[in-house]
VEXDREN-2710 file (C-alpha; in Angstrom, 1 decimal):
% VEXDREN-2710
k/r/px/py/pz
1/MET/131.3/31.7/68.4
2/THR/133.0/34.1/71.4
3/THR/130.7/37.1/72.7
4/ARG/132.9/39.7/70.8
5/THR/132.2/37.9/67.5
6/ARG/128.7/37.7/67.9
7/THR/128.5/41.7/69.1
8/ASP/130.4/41.9/65.6
9/VAL/128.0/40.1/63.6
10/LEU/125.1/41.4/65.1
11/LEU/126.7/44.6/65.2
12/LEU/127.6/44.3/61.1
13/ALA/123.9/43.1/60.5
14/GLY/122.3/45.8/61.8
15/PHE/124.1/48.1/59.9
16/CYS/124.1/46.2/56.3
17/ALA/119.9/45.8/57.1
18/PHE/119.4/49.5/57.6
19/LEU/122.6/50.6/54.8
20/PHE/121.8/48.1/52.4
21/PHE/118.0/46.7/52.9
22/TYR/116.1/49.6/54.5
23/GLY/113.9/50.8/51.9
24/LEU/115.1/49.6/48.8
25/GLY/111.1/50.0/47.7
26/GLN/110.2/53.5/48.9
27/PHE/111.0/55.2/45.6
28/GLY/110.8/53.3/42.2
29/LEU/113.7/52.5/39.8
30/ILE/115.0/55.6/38.7
31/GLY/117.3/56.3/35.4
32/ALA/117.4/54.8/32.4
33/ASP/119.8/51.6/33.5
34/GLU/117.3/50.1/36.6
35/PRO/114.6/49.6/35.1
36/ARG/116.2/48.0/31.5
37/TYR/118.2/45.5/33.8
38/ALA/115.1/44.6/35.5
39/GLN/112.9/44.6/32.3
40/VAL/115.5/42.5/30.6
41/ALA/116.0/40.2/33.7
42/ARG/111.7/39.7/33.8
43/GLU/112.2/38.7/29.9
44/MET/114.8/36.2/30.4
45/LEU/112.9/34.5/33.4
46/GLU/109.8/34.8/31.6
47/ARG/111.4/32.7/28.5
48/ARG/113.3/30.5/30.5
49/ASP/116.6/32.0/29.4
50/PHE/119.6/31.6/31.1
51/ILE/122.0/32.3/28.3
52/THR/120.4/35.5/25.5
53/PRO/119.5/38.2/27.6
54/VAL/116.2/40.4/26.1
55/LEU/114.6/43.7/26.0
56/GLY/111.7/43.8/24.4
57/GLY/111.8/40.4/23.1
58/HIS/115.2/41.1/21.6
59/ALA/118.7/40.0/21.9
60/TRP/120.5/42.9/24.1
61/LEU/124.1/42.1/24.7
62/GLU/125.1/45.2/26.2
63/LYS/126.0/43.5/29.4
64/PRO/127.0/40.1/30.5
65/PRO/125.0/37.8/33.1
66/LEU/125.4/37.7/36.8
67/TYR/123.4/40.4/37.4
68/TYR/119.9/39.2/35.5
69/TRP/120.7/35.5/37.1
70/GLN/120.5/37.4/40.4
71/ALA/117.6/39.3/39.6
72/MET/115.8/36.1/38.3
73/LEU/116.5/34.2/41.1
74/ALA/115.2/37.6/43.0
75/TYR/111.7/37.6/41.2
76/SER/111.5/33.7/41.6
77/VAL/111.3/33.8/45.4
78/PHE/109.5/37.8/45.8
79/GLY/108.0/38.1/42.6
80/VAL/108.9/41.0/40.2
81/SER/109.0/44.1/41.7
82/ASP/111.9/46.9/41.8
83/VAL/112.4/45.5/45.8
84/ALA/113.3/42.4/44.1
85/ALA/115.0/43.8/41.4
86/ARG/117.6/45.8/43.6
87/VAL/118.0/42.8/46.2
88/PRO/121.2/41.5/44.8
89/ALA/123.0/45.9/45.1
90/ALA/122.3/45.0/48.5
91/ILE/123.0/41.5/48.8
92/ASP/126.6/42.5/46.5
93/ALA/127.4/45.2/49.0
94/THR/126.6/42.5/52.5
95/LEU/129.3/39.8/50.4
96/LEU/131.9/43.0/50.3
97/VAL/131.1/43.7/53.8
98/VAL/131.8/40.8/55.5
99/ALA/134.6/39.6/52.9
100/VAL/136.6/42.9/54.3
101/TYR/135.8/42.1/58.3
102/LEU/136.6/37.6/57.7
103/PHE/139.9/39.4/55.8
104/PHE/141.0/41.4/58.5
105/CYS/139.8/39.1/60.9
106/ARG/143.1/36.6/59.9
107/PHE/145.5/38.9/58.5
108/ARG/145.3/42.6/60.1
109/ARG/142.8/41.9/63.6
110/GLY/142.3/44.6/65.9
111/VAL/140.3/46.6/63.3
112/GLU/138.3/44.4/61.4
113/VAL/134.8/46.0/62.4
114/ASP/135.9/49.4/61.6
115/ALA/136.9/48.1/58.1
116/ALA/133.6/46.7/57.3
117/LEU/131.7/49.5/58.7
118/ILE/134.2/51.7/57.1
119/THR/132.8/50.3/53.8
120/ALA/129.6/49.8/54.3
121/SER/129.1/53.1/55.0
122/CYS/131.4/55.3/52.4
123/ALA/128.0/57.2/50.0
124/GLY/128.9/55.4/47.1
125/VAL/128.4/51.3/48.4
126/ILE/125.1/53.4/50.1
127/GLY/123.9/54.7/47.2
128/TYR/124.7/51.8/44.5
129/ALA/124.0/49.1/46.9
130/HIS/120.2/50.3/46.2
131/ALA/120.5/50.4/42.6
132/ALA/119.9/47.9/40.4
133/SER/122.6/47.2/38.3
134/MET/126.0/45.3/37.9
135/ASP/128.2/47.9/39.3
136/MET/127.7/46.4/42.6
137/ALA/128.0/42.7/42.0
138/LEU/131.1/44.1/39.7
139/ALA/133.2/45.7/42.8
140/ALA/132.1/43.0/45.5
141/THR/133.7/40.3/43.2
142/PHE/136.8/42.6/42.6
143/ALA/137.3/43.3/46.3
144/ILE/137.2/39.6/47.3
145/ALA/139.4/38.9/44.6
146/MET/142.1/41.5/45.6
147/LEU/141.9/40.4/49.3
148/ALA/142.6/36.5/48.6
149/TRP/145.0/37.9/46.2
150/TRP/146.3/39.5/49.3
151/ALA/146.1/36.6/51.1
152/TRP/148.0/33.9/49.3
153/ARG/150.4/36.8/48.9
154/GLU/150.9/36.8/52.8
155/SER/150.4/33.6/53.3
156/GLU/151.6/31.5/50.8
157/ARG/148.1/29.1/50.5
158/GLN/147.2/28.4/47.0
159/VAL/143.3/28.6/47.9
160/TYR/143.3/32.2/48.2
161/LEU/144.7/31.5/44.9
162/GLY/142.1/29.9/43.9
163/VAL/139.3/32.3/45.5
164/PHE/140.7/34.8/43.7
165/TYR/140.1/33.2/40.0
166/ALA/137.0/32.1/41.0
167/CYS/135.8/36.1/41.7
168/MET/137.8/37.5/38.9
169/ALA/135.9/35.2/36.8
170/LEU/132.1/36.2/38.8
171/GLY/133.8/39.5/38.0
172/MET/134.1/39.1/33.8
173/LEU/130.7/37.9/34.3
174/ALA/129.7/40.6/35.9
175/LYS/130.6/43.1/33.5
176/GLY/133.0/41.8/31.2
177/PRO/136.3/41.7/30.5
178/LEU/137.8/44.4/33.0
179/ALA/137.8/42.5/35.7
180/PRO/140.0/40.5/35.4
181/PHE/142.1/43.3/33.4
182/LEU/141.7/45.6/36.4
183/ALA/143.6/42.9/38.3
184/GLY/146.0/42.4/36.2
185/VAL/146.8/46.2/36.3
186/VAL/147.0/46.8/39.8
187/ILE/149.2/43.4/40.7
188/ALA/151.5/44.7/37.7
189/VAL/152.3/48.2/38.8
190/PHE/152.5/46.6/42.6
191/ALA/155.3/44.3/41.7
192/LEU/156.6/47.8/39.6
193/VAL/156.3/49.8/43.1
194/THR/157.9/46.6/45.3
195/ARG/160.7/45.5/42.4
196/GLU/159.4/42.1/42.8
197/PHE/158.3/40.7/39.7
198/ARG/158.5/37.5/40.0
199/VAL/154.7/38.1/42.0
200/VAL/153.4/37.9/38.6
201/VAL/154.5/34.9/37.3
202/ARG/154.3/33.2/40.7
203/THR/149.7/34.6/39.8
204/LEU/149.7/33.4/36.7
205/TRP/148.8/29.4/38.3
206/LEU/147.8/27.1/36.2
207/PRO/145.0/25.5/38.4
208/GLY/143.8/28.8/39.2
209/ILE/143.3/29.7/35.5
210/VAL/141.5/26.7/34.7
211/LEU/139.0/27.4/37.1
212/PHE/139.0/30.7/35.4
213/CYS/137.9/29.7/32.2
214/ALA/136.0/26.7/33.8
215/ILE/133.7/29.6/35.6
216/ALA/133.6/32.6/32.8
217/LEU/133.5/30.6/29.6
218/PRO/130.6/28.2/29.1
219/TRP/128.4/31.8/28.8
220/TYR/130.8/33.6/26.9
221/VAL/130.8/30.6/24.4
222/ALA/127.1/30.0/24.7
223/VAL/125.9/33.2/23.7
224/GLN/128.2/33.9/21.0
225/MET/126.8/30.6/19.0
226/TRP/123.1/31.7/19.6
227/ASN/124.3/35.2/18.5
228/PRO/126.3/35.8/16.1
229/GLN/126.6/39.7/16.5
230/PHE/128.1/38.9/20.1
231/PHE/131.6/39.2/19.8
232/ARG/130.4/42.8/17.8
233/GLU/128.4/44.6/20.3
234/PHE/129.5/43.2/23.3
235/ILE/133.4/43.6/22.8
236/LEU/134.0/46.1/20.1
237/GLN/131.4/48.4/20.6
238/HIS/130.5/48.3/23.9
239/ASN/134.0/47.5/25.8
240/LEU/136.6/48.7/23.2
241/ALA/134.3/51.1/21.9
242/ARG/133.1/52.9/25.1
243/PHE/136.5/52.8/26.0
244/SER/138.1/54.9/23.3
245/SER/135.1/57.0/21.8
246/ASP/132.1/59.0/23.4
247/LEU/129.8/56.8/21.7
248/TYR/127.4/56.8/24.0
249/HIS/127.6/60.6/25.3
250/HIS/129.5/59.4/28.2
251/ARG/131.8/62.4/28.0
252/GLN/133.7/64.0/31.2
253/PRO/136.6/66.3/31.4
254/PHE/140.1/63.7/32.4
255/TRP/139.6/65.2/35.9
256/TYR/136.1/63.6/36.3
257/TYR/137.4/60.9/38.7
258/LEU/138.8/62.6/41.2
259/PRO/135.9/64.4/42.5
260/VAL/133.6/61.5/41.9
261/THR/135.9/59.7/43.8
262/ALA/136.1/62.2/46.9
263/LEU/132.5/61.9/46.8
264/ALA/132.1/58.4/47.1
265/LEU/133.8/57.8/49.7
266/VAL/132.5/60.1/51.6
267/PRO/132.3/60.8/54.8
268/TRP/136.0/59.3/55.3
269/ILE/137.7/60.5/52.3
270/VAL/140.1/63.0/54.5
271/PHE/141.5/60.3/56.5
272/VAL/141.6/58.4/53.1
273/ILE/143.5/61.1/52.0
274/ALA/145.7/61.3/55.3
275/ALA/146.3/57.1/54.9
276/PHE/147.5/57.7/51.4
277/VAL/150.2/60.1/51.5
278/GLU/151.8/58.8/55.0
279/SER/152.1/55.3/53.2
280/VAL/153.6/57.2/49.6
281/ARG/155.9/59.3/52.0
282/VAL/157.2/56.5/54.2
283/TRP/157.7/53.9/50.9
284/TRP/159.4/56.6/49.4
285/GLY/161.4/57.1/52.1
286/GLU/161.9/53.3/52.5
287/ARG/162.1/51.9/49.3
288/LYS/165.2/50.5/49.2
289/SER/164.6/48.3/51.4
290/VAL/161.1/46.8/50.3
291/SER/161.7/44.0/48.4
292/GLY/161.3/40.0/48.1
293/GLU/159.3/38.7/51.4
294/SER/160.0/41.9/54.3
295/ASP/157.7/44.9/55.3
296/PHE/154.3/43.0/54.7
297/GLU/152.9/45.6/56.2
298/LEU/154.2/48.1/54.2
299/GLN/154.0/46.6/50.7
300/PHE/149.7/45.2/52.0
301/ARG/149.7/49.4/52.2
302/MET/151.0/49.4/49.1
303/PHE/148.9/47.3/47.4
304/ALA/146.3/49.1/48.8
305/CYS/147.3/52.1/47.4
306/CYS/147.9/50.7/44.0
307/TRP/143.9/49.2/44.0
308/LEU/143.4/52.6/44.8
309/VAL/144.7/54.1/41.8
310/VAL/144.8/52.3/39.2
311/PRO/140.8/52.0/38.1
312/VAL/141.1/56.1/39.2
313/ALA/143.7/56.8/36.2
314/PHE/142.2/53.7/33.8
315/PHE/138.1/55.2/33.9
316/SER/140.2/59.0/33.6
317/VAL/141.9/57.9/30.3
318/SER/138.5/56.1/29.4
319/GLN/136.2/58.3/26.7
320/SER/133.6/57.2/28.0
321/LYS/132.3/58.0/32.2
322/LEU/129.6/57.4/34.8
323/PRO/130.1/57.7/38.2
324/GLY/129.7/54.1/38.7
325/TYR/132.8/52.4/36.9
326/ILE/134.4/53.6/39.8
327/LEU/133.0/51.8/42.3
328/PRO/135.8/49.0/42.7
329/ALA/138.3/51.5/44.1
330/LEU/136.2/51.8/47.3
331/PRO/137.3/49.0/49.4
332/ALA/140.5/50.0/48.8
333/GLY/140.2/53.0/50.0
334/ALA/138.5/51.3/53.0
335/VAL/140.5/48.8/53.7
336/LEU/143.9/51.3/53.8
337/LEU/142.2/53.6/56.5
338/ALA/141.5/50.3/58.4
339/GLU/145.2/50.2/58.5
340/TYR/146.0/53.4/59.0
341/LEU/143.8/52.8/62.3
342/ARG/144.7/49.7/63.4
343/ARG/149.0/50.8/62.8
344/HIS/148.0/54.1/65.3
345/LEU/145.7/52.7/67.6
346/ALA/148.9/50.1/68.3
347/GLN/151.0/52.9/69.3
348/PRO/152.4/52.6/73.2
349/GLU/151.5/56.2/73.2
350/GLU/148.8/57.2/70.5
351/THR/150.0/60.7/69.0
352/PRO/147.5/63.5/68.7
353/LEU/145.4/64.2/65.6
354/SER/146.4/67.5/63.8
355/LYS/143.6/70.3/64.2
356/GLY/143.3/70.7/60.4
357/LEU/143.0/67.5/60.0
358/VAL/140.5/66.6/63.3
359/VAL/138.5/70.2/61.3
360/LEU/138.5/69.1/57.7
361/HIS/137.1/65.4/58.8
362/ALA/133.9/66.9/60.9
363/LEU/133.3/69.0/58.2
364/MET/133.3/66.0/55.8
365/ALA/131.4/63.7/57.7
366/ALA/129.0/66.3/59.2
367/ALA/128.1/68.0/55.8
368/PRO/126.1/65.5/53.5
369/ILE/123.0/66.2/56.4
370/VAL/122.2/69.7/55.5
371/PRO/121.8/68.1/51.8
372/SER/119.9/64.8/53.2
373/VAL/118.0/67.2/55.1
374/LEU/116.9/69.5/52.1
375/ILE/116.6/66.6/49.8
376/ALA/113.3/67.1/48.7
377/TYR/114.0/70.7/48.1
378/LEU/117.2/69.3/45.2
379/VAL/115.1/66.5/43.6
380/THR/112.0/69.1/43.1
381/GLN/113.6/72.4/42.6
382/HIS/117.4/71.5/41.7
383/ARG/118.5/74.2/44.6
384/LEU/118.9/74.4/48.1
385/PRO/116.1/76.0/49.9
386/ALA/116.7/79.7/51.3
387/GLY/115.0/80.8/54.5
388/ARG/113.6/78.7/58.1
389/PRO/114.2/75.0/56.4
390/MET/118.6/75.6/55.1
391/PHE/119.2/77.5/59.3
392/VAL/117.9/74.2/60.4
393/ALA/119.5/72.4/58.5
394/LEU/122.9/74.0/58.6
395/VAL/122.2/74.6/62.6
396/VAL/122.1/70.5/62.6
397/GLY/125.5/70.3/60.6
398/PHE/126.6/72.9/62.6
399/VAL/126.4/70.6/66.2
400/LEU/127.1/67.0/64.3
401/CYS/130.5/68.8/63.1
402/VAL/131.6/70.8/66.5
403/GLY/130.6/67.3/68.5
404/ILE/132.7/65.4/66.5
405/ALA/135.6/67.8/66.8
406/LEU/135.5/68.1/69.9
407/THR/136.0/64.5/70.3
408/LEU/138.5/63.5/68.0
409/ALA/140.7/66.1/69.6
410/SER/139.8/64.6/73.0
411/ARG/142.3/62.2/74.2
412/LEU/139.4/59.5/72.9
413/GLY/141.2/60.7/69.5
414/LEU/140.9/57.6/66.6
415/ARG/139.4/55.6/69.2
416/MET/136.3/57.3/68.9
417/LEU/137.0/57.7/65.0
418/ARG/134.4/54.8/63.9
419/PHE/131.3/56.0/66.2
420/VAL/131.6/59.5/65.6
421/THR/131.9/59.3/61.4
422/LEU/128.7/57.1/61.5
423/ILE/126.4/58.6/63.3
424/PRO/126.4/61.6/60.7
425/VAL/125.7/58.5/58.1
426/VAL/122.6/56.9/59.9
427/LEU/121.4/60.1/60.1
428/SER/121.8/61.3/56.7
429/VAL/120.3/57.6/55.5
430/ALA/117.1/57.8/57.8
431/ALA/116.4/61.6/56.8
432/VAL/116.4/61.0/52.6
433/LEU/114.6/58.1/53.1
434/LYS/112.4/60.2/56.0
435/LEU/112.0/63.5/54.1
436/GLY/113.3/62.5/50.3
437/THR/111.5/59.8/49.3
438/VAL/108.2/60.4/47.7
439/SER/109.2/63.5/46.0
440/ILE/113.0/61.3/44.5
441/ASP/109.5/59.0/43.4
442/GLN/107.7/61.7/41.9
443/THR/109.9/63.4/39.9
444/LEU/112.5/60.6/39.0
445/SER/111.1/57.5/38.4
446/ALA/108.3/56.3/36.0
447/ARG/106.1/54.5/39.0
448/PRO/103.4/57.2/39.9
449/LEU/102.9/57.4/36.4
450/ALA/102.4/54.4/35.7
451/VAL/99.9/54.3/38.4
452/GLU/98.0/56.5/37.3
453/LEU/97.6/55.0/33.6
454/ALA/96.2/52.2/34.7
455/GLY/93.6/53.9/37.0
456/VAL/92.5/55.7/33.6
457/GLU/92.6/52.7/31.6
458/THR/89.7/50.5/31.4
459/HIS/91.2/47.5/29.6
460/PRO/94.9/46.7/29.3
461/LEU/95.5/49.2/26.0
462/SER/99.2/48.9/24.2
463/LEU/101.7/52.7/25.2
464/ALA/103.5/54.7/22.7
465/VAL/105.4/57.5/23.8
466/TYR/106.0/61.1/22.2
467/GLY/109.6/63.0/23.2
468/VAL/109.7/61.3/26.6
469/SER/112.8/60.7/28.3
470/ARG/114.3/57.6/27.9
471/GLU/113.8/56.7/31.6
472/MET/110.4/57.5/31.5
473/GLU/109.8/55.3/28.3
474/TYR/112.5/52.3/30.1
475/GLY/110.2/52.8/34.0
476/LEU/106.8/52.4/31.8
477/ALA/108.0/49.5/29.9
478/PHE/109.0/47.9/33.3
479/TYR/105.7/48.8/35.3
480/ARG/103.4/48.0/33.0
481/ASP/105.8/45.1/31.2
482/GLN/105.0/46.5/27.9
483/THR/106.8/47.4/25.2
484/ILE/107.1/50.7/24.6
485/VAL/106.0/52.6/21.3
486/ARG/107.8/56.0/20.0
487/TYR/106.6/58.2/17.3
488/GLU/109.3/60.1/16.8
489/ARG/110.7/56.7/15.5
490/GLY/107.5/56.5/12.9
491/LYS/106.0/53.5/14.9
492/VAL/102.3/54.9/15.9
493/PRO/100.1/52.3/16.2
494/ALA/97.8/51.4/14.3
495/GLU/95.4/49.9/17.4
496/GLU/93.7/52.1/19.9
497/HIS/96.7/53.5/22.5
498/LEU/97.6/55.2/25.4
499/LEU/100.3/58.1/24.4
500/VAL/102.9/59.8/27.2
501/ALA/103.9/63.1/26.0
502/PRO/105.5/66.8/27.2
503/SER/103.0/69.3/27.8
504/THR/104.7/71.5/25.3
505/TRP/103.9/68.6/22.8
506/LYS/100.5/69.3/22.5
507/VAL/100.6/70.4/18.9
508/ASN/102.9/67.7/17.8
509/VAL/100.7/65.5/19.3
510/ALA/98.0/66.4/17.3
511/MET/100.3/66.2/14.3
512/ASN/101.0/62.9/14.5
513/THR/97.3/61.7/15.5
514/ALA/95.3/63.2/12.7
515/GLY/92.4/62.0/11.7
516/ARG/91.9/59.9/14.7
517/ARG/90.1/60.7/18.0
518/VAL/92.2/62.3/20.7
519/LEU/91.2/62.3/25.0
520/PHE/92.9/64.4/27.0
521/LEU/93.4/61.7/29.7
522/GLY/95.6/63.9/32.5
523/ASN/98.4/65.7/33.2
524/TYR/101.5/64.2/35.3
525/ALA/102.8/67.8/36.5
526/PRO/105.9/66.5/39.0
527/GLN/107.8/65.8/35.1
528/ASP/106.1/67.7/33.1
529/VAL/104.3/65.2/30.6
530/ASP/100.4/64.8/29.3
531/TYR/98.4/61.8/28.8
532/TYR/96.1/60.3/25.8
533/TRP/93.7/57.7/24.5
534/VAL/94.1/57.9/21.2
535/SER/91.3/56.0/18.8
536/ALA/92.4/53.2/16.5
537/ALA/93.4/54.2/12.6
538/GLY/90.4/54.8/11.0
539/ALA/88.0/54.7/13.8
540/GLU/84.9/57.0/12.8
541/PRO/86.1/60.6/14.4
END
């Protein structure tokens, strides 16, 4: 290992450790999906069942098993916890960064560290690397597959095509048939753009297809055999119906993924757009000569453009939209920007950056520091504060913006892009972890409430909820490792139990517990819920 390689490894290891692993447990699982997926993995581990996902003792067939298998392994090593539930996503993000680095080392030397760090520091990658979900597993396997496909395309080595098929199979185990479908569309659009239709046929390599089936199909066959309802629930409802209808109430406007993708690519979005526009302009001017084996560099840029655009266009058509769906497109933006840097830095006389590009990038790179410093206000008050806190945040952002702009406008220009852009990224992540974790934990996670409930019960009790959000229900289910009963479903436990309900639902609680002793135990102010002890049915009032 050369000194430069050793330095690269240490640099990437340090950034991945800080951006992906540091602070994984500083706030509890948030939303409905994180605690739900974490609990499914726990129940599968307890049952020693690697086939059927289970939630609350019942088959839960919405998602494939790759994340659950990863979380089960993490639980076996570290014990069941919210940190262990998030470790798989952090590892997947690290593997994605390593894959980008290795690809550029082999095929696009000179900017391999830039490419890896750009990928690692995209806002969407950092965010989902801290989430107990399937999104990062899909993004990593899909990105590695796309890079492997291009490696085969350029080198003609079948081993890369084998990696492509293996990663497609893992992508199918991560989130279903979406991965191979998207990959097929990206390759088909690229073939159309470059007028090289033979590449589609050549991609259909029989040994690769056999490898794909050997990895992906055994679980699908086994889960269908053991759960006859799997095809209807997973394929028809959670894939086709989710795409074609608003079955799960995630409707958003058609243009939703344009701002979402832009935000997910912060702080690099301005240069990603510049790289995309330049690539399309060059292709448009030279499209008559782009065919066959000629001009691999331009074809690679167009491949990255297709990879970036296809997921955005596909999910824009979908009737159900969630931010995480767009994650597979983000590495394409990083790859496209890295190729842009490699090309411009290789020029004998680097062309000075335009002032507009410099100013826009400086603003976009420095902007995240303001909400990061004020994260506690945003989480608790849902607005930015006035007065001194806002003034301090704006001053910090302004100083960073000016520093970035002046550096990029100097003779160093693009050579300093990575360095000056990563400074606000590191500061923003550090600010969120230092200033916002307590507020995030208290207002968005059920973990503190679960701790309070454990402190008031003298012996283990079942838990019911009434009128609370799904996020709180699933969060309490994970942190208490219990099946939670909902009063509004007509399932009032006959035994004594604890009850959590919004503070405004006191009358409803009284109506549903008539004839039973009820003790008010406390109020959890950050989420405005009360918790009660309710006696067993038939107990003396």
